[in-house]
Each structure stands twice: as structure tokens, then as C-alpha cells.
C-alpha positions as CSV (number, residue, x, y, z in Angstrom):
1,M,82.9,111.8,88.2
2,R,79.7,111.2,90.1
3,V,77.5,108.1,89.4
4,R,74.4,107.6,91.6
5,G,76.0,109.8,94.3
6,L,79.4,108.0,94.3
7,R,82.6,109.6,93.2
8,L,84.5,107.4,90.8
9,R,87.9,107.5,89.2
10,V,87.8,108.0,85.4
11,C,90.3,106.0,83.4
12,G,89.4,107.2,79.9
13,V,87.2,109.6,78.0
14,E,86.0,109.1,74.5
15,A,84.2,111.6,72.2
16,D,81.3,110.2,70.2
17,V,78.3,111.4,68.1
18,V,74.9,109.9,68.8
19,E,71.9,111.0,66.8
20,D,73.9,113.9,65.4
21,R,74.8,115.1,68.9
22,P,78.3,115.1,70.4
23,I,78.7,113.3,73.7
24,L,81.5,112.3,75.9
25,R,81.8,108.8,77.4
26,A,83.8,108.3,80.5
27,Y,85.2,104.8,81.2
28,T,86.4,103.2,84.3
29,A,88.3,99.9,84.5
30,R,86.5,97.5,86.9
31,D,89.5,97.1,89.1
32,N,90.2,100.8,89.1
33,V,86.8,102.0,90.3
34,V,87.2,103.7,93.6
35,A,84.3,105.1,95.5
36,M,85.5,108.3,97.1
37,P,84.3,108.9,100.7
38,G,81.9,111.7,101.3
39,I,83.3,115.0,102.5
40,A,82.4,115.8,106.1
41,L,82.5,119.6,106.2
42,S,83.3,120.5,109.8
43,P,85.1,123.8,110.4
44,I,85.8,122.7,114.0
45,A,87.4,119.4,113.0
46,D,89.5,121.1,110.3
47,L,90.7,123.6,112.9
48,Y,91.8,120.8,115.2
49,R,93.5,119.1,112.2
50,Y,95.4,122.3,111.4
51,H,96.5,122.5,115.0
52,A,97.7,118.9,114.9
53,F,99.5,119.5,111.6
54,V,101.5,122.4,113.1
55,E,101.9,121.6,116.7
56,R,102.2,117.8,116.7
57,F,103.8,117.1,113.3
58,G,105.8,120.3,112.6
59,C,104.1,121.0,109.3
60,D,105.3,117.7,107.8
61,P,102.4,116.0,106.0
62,D,104.5,112.9,105.4
63,A,105.1,112.4,109.1
64,W,101.4,112.8,109.7
65,L,100.5,110.3,107.0
66,A,103.1,107.8,108.4
67,H,101.6,108.2,111.9
68,L,98.0,107.6,110.5
69,R,99.1,104.5,108.5
70,T,100.6,102.9,111.6
71,R,97.3,103.3,113.4
72,G,95.2,102.0,110.5
73,R,93.7,105.4,109.7
74,A,95.0,105.9,106.2
75,D,91.5,106.6,104.8
76,S,90.5,109.0,107.5
77,G,89.6,112.7,107.1
78,D,93.0,113.5,108.7
79,A,94.7,111.5,106.0
80,R,92.7,113.2,103.2
81,L,93.7,116.6,104.6
82,A,97.4,115.6,105.0
83,R,97.5,114.4,101.3
84,W,95.8,117.6,100.2
85,L,98.3,119.7,102.2
86,R,101.3,117.8,100.7
87,T,100.0,118.5,97.2
88,R,99.3,122.1,97.9
89,M,102.6,122.8,99.6
90,R,104.5,121.6,96.6
91,R,102.7,124.3,94.5
92,D,102.5,127.0,97.2
93,P,105.4,127.2,99.6
94,N,103.7,130.1,101.4
95,L,100.8,127.9,102.5
96,V,102.7,126.7,105.6
97,D,103.1,130.3,106.7
98,A,99.4,131.0,106.3
99,I,98.5,127.8,108.3
100,R,100.9,128.8,111.0
101,R,99.3,132.2,111.2
102,L,95.8,130.6,111.5
103,V,97.0,128.3,114.3
104,A,98.7,131.2,116.1
105,A,95.5,133.3,115.8
106,T,93.3,130.5,117.3
107,P,95.2,129.2,120.4
108,M,93.7,126.3,122.3
109,D,93.8,126.3,126.0
110,D,93.9,122.5,126.4
111,D,96.4,120.5,124.3
112,A,94.7,117.2,125.3
113,H,92.6,117.5,122.1
114,L,95.7,117.0,120.0
115,E,96.7,114.0,121.9
116,K,93.3,112.4,121.4
117,R,93.0,113.3,117.7
118,T,96.5,112.1,116.8
119,S,97.1,109.2,119.1
């Protein structure tokens, strides 16, 4: 749910009628309101992230998340992608093959970018 440009976690929804018009009210508990970070759409950054996922972490999102947590980057764009991948891989086991094909089709001459991005 968006409120004033912030994305918030909804805890409950209630149907109501006001002036003979149906409305939905969304509620959030004060301690459960979480502003979601903005999405930085960068195809180049995502390409590097997919390369790191395959080449550095062996297509294991949990290993990538553990690595990010130890470096204090649990809320980074890398972590958001790793969590998304973990969820999607549970539903679509063929996703890993598609990502491996993407990485194979876009070789990087210099592997130093992976070391920088994932260190």
C-alpha cells in the first residue's frame, strides 16, 4: 500500500459503507509499519547481481543472504534480489536454468567487478 509515496505493510483490511458507498479501509499496526525502500531500476546493476548470484554464490540465495548479513548489507538491493530469487525458485525450479543461460550469454571479461560487488 502506498501512502504519501511510502510503501507500507498492511495488517488488516475492513469493508465499510460511508454515505451509501462501499469503501475499504486498510490498517497498519504502529509497530508493524515498514517503509519499503524505493526500487532502483538499473539493468546494469541487475546484470552484475545475476553474475554474482551464479558465479560467486553457486545459485544459492541463502548463501548470498548470509554473506550480505555478515557485512551489514541485509537491506541492500542485492539482498532484495536474493530474497526475491529464493521465493521465485521455490515456485519455479527452471528459473535457475534461465539465469544461468543469461549469465552464459553475457560473459564479463573482468571478474574484479564480482569481487567488488560481493566483498
